[in-house]
MARTOR-718169 format. One line per field, with one value per residue (C-alpha): z, x, y; chain; residue in one letter. Coordinates in Angstrom, 1 decimal, padded with zeros to 4 digits, m for minus. Layout:
% residues N
Z c(Z|...)
X c(X|...)
Y c(Y|...)
chain c(A|...)
resn c(A|...)
//
This chain:
% residues 120
Z c(009.1|006.9|003.5|003.4|m000.1|m003.4|m005.8|m009.2|m012.5|m015.3|m014.2|m010.6|m007.7|m004.1|m001.5|001.7|004.8|008.5|011.0|014.4|014.2|011.9|008.3|005.6|001.8|m000.3|m003.6|m006.6|m010.1|m011.6|m009.9|m012.3|m013.0|m013.9|m010.5|m008.3|m007.9|m006.8|m004.2|m003.0|m002.4|m000.6|001.6|002.4|003.6|005.8|007.3|008.0|010.5|012.7|013.5|015.2|012.3|008.5|006.8|003.1|001.9|m001.3|m002.0|m005.0|m006.4|m009.4|m010.6|m009.2|m011.0|m009.7|m009.7|m007.4|m005.3|m004.9|m003.5|m000.9|000.1|000.3|002.4|004.7|005.2|005.9|008.4|010.2|010.3|011.9|014.2|012.4|011.7|008.0|007.8|004.5|004.2|001.5|m001.1|m004.0|m005.4|m008.1|m005.6|m002.8|m005.3|m006.2|m002.6|m002.1|m005.2|m004.2|m000.6|000.4|002.2|004.9|005.6|005.9|007.5|009.9|007.3|003.8|003.2|002.4|m000.8|m001.5|m004.3|m007.8|m009.0|m012.6)
X c(m012.1|m011.4|m009.7|m006.6|m005.4|m006.3|m003.5|m004.6|m003.3|m005.3|m005.0|m003.9|m005.2|m004.1|m006.3|m004.6|m006.8|m006.4|m008.3|m007.5|m003.7|m003.4|m002.6|m003.9|m003.7|m006.5|m005.2|m007.4|m006.7|m003.6|m000.2|002.7|005.9|003.9|002.2|005.2|006.3|002.8|002.7|006.2|005.3|002.1|003.9|006.6|003.9|002.4|005.8|006.6|003.7|005.6|002.5|002.7|000.8|000.2|m002.7|m002.6|m006.1|m005.8|m009.5|m009.6|m006.2|m007.1|m003.5|000.0|003.2|006.8|007.5|004.5|005.6|009.0|007.4|005.5|008.8|010.6|007.8|008.0|011.7|011.2|008.4|010.5|013.5|011.4|009.3|006.0|003.7|002.8|m000.6|m002.0|m005.7|m008.1|m005.7|m007.7|m006.8|m004.3|m002.4|m002.6|m001.2|001.7|002.5|002.3|004.4|007.1|007.2|006.2|003.1|005.5|006.5|002.9|001.8|m000.7|m002.5|m002.4|m004.9|m003.3|m004.6|m004.7|m002.4|m003.8|m004.9|m005.8)
Y c(009.8|012.8|013.1|015.3|015.2|013.6|012.8|011.6|010.4|008.7|005.1|005.3|007.4|007.8|009.4|010.4|010.2|010.8|008.8|010.4|010.5|007.5|008.4|006.2|005.8|004.5|003.2|002.9|001.7|000.1|000.6|000.3|002.2|005.3|005.5|004.8|008.4|009.4|006.6|007.3|011.0|010.0|007.5|010.1|012.5|009.8|008.8|012.5|012.5|010.1|008.2|004.7|003.3|003.9|002.1|001.1|000.3|m001.7|m002.6|m000.4|m001.5|m003.8|m004.4|m004.0|m004.9|m005.4|m001.7|m001.1|m004.1|m002.5|000.7|m001.4|m003.2|000.2|001.5|m001.5|m001.0|002.7|002.0|m000.6|001.9|004.7|002.4|002.7|m000.2|m000.4|m002.1|m003.3|m004.1|m005.2|m006.7|m008.1|m011.5|m010.3|m008.1|m010.7|m013.3|m010.9|m010.6|m014.4|m015.3|m012.8|m013.7|m010.2|m011.6|m012.8|m009.1|m008.1|m011.4|m009.9|m007.9|m009.4|m012.3|m015.6|m017.2|m020.9|m022.1|m021.8|m025.2|m024.5)
chain c(A|A|A|A|A|A|A|A|A|A|A|A|A|A|A|A|A|A|A|A|A|A|A|A|A|A|A|A|A|A|A|A|A|A|A|A|A|A|A|A|A|A|A|A|A|A|A|A|A|A|A|A|A|A|A|A|A|A|A|A|A|A|A|A|A|A|A|A|A|A|A|A|A|A|A|A|A|A|A|A|A|A|A|A|A|A|A|A|A|A|A|A|A|A|A|A|A|A|A|A|A|A|A|A|A|A|A|A|A|A|A|A|A|A|A|A|A|A|A|A)
resn c(M|R|E|D|V|M|V|T|D|P|L|F|Q|V|S|T|T|L|D|G|D|V|P|G|L|W|L|V|G|E|L|D|L|D|G|T|A|T|L|R|A|A|L|A|D|C|F|A|R|R|S|D|R|V|V|L|N|L|W|G|L|R|F|C|D|C|A|G|L|N|V|F|L|E|A|K|A|T|A|D|R|I|G|T|E|L|Y|V|E|G|A|R|A|Q|V|A|R|L|F|A|L|S|G|A|D|E|L|F|A|R|S|V|Q|R|L|P|P|R|T|A)
//
C-alpha cells in the first residue's frame, strides 16, 4: 500500500492511499461540518479512478456528526450509481453507534460492525 496524498486541517485529516488499484481513505480526528469539504474532495478523487472498490478506514475517526454522516450517505449513493463498492472498515463505537441510530448501518451492512443496544 502506498500513500498518495495527505489532506489536513486542524481537527480532521484524510490520507488517500492506493493498494493495487483499490483507492482508500484513512480518516483521523473529528468529522463535522468543517471537514466535509475535505472528505468530499478526497472521495471525488477516489471515485474518479473508477475502481471496483473504495475503502474507507475509520479506525482513527473519533467523532462524526450528522454533517459527516451525510457525506458518507452521499458517497454510498455515488458509489452505487457508478457501480463501485464503498467498503467501510474500522468504525469505532461512537461512529458505529451513529450509523446504527440513523439506520445507515443497513447501507453498509457488510462492513460496519453492529453494536448491541446501549443499556445504561
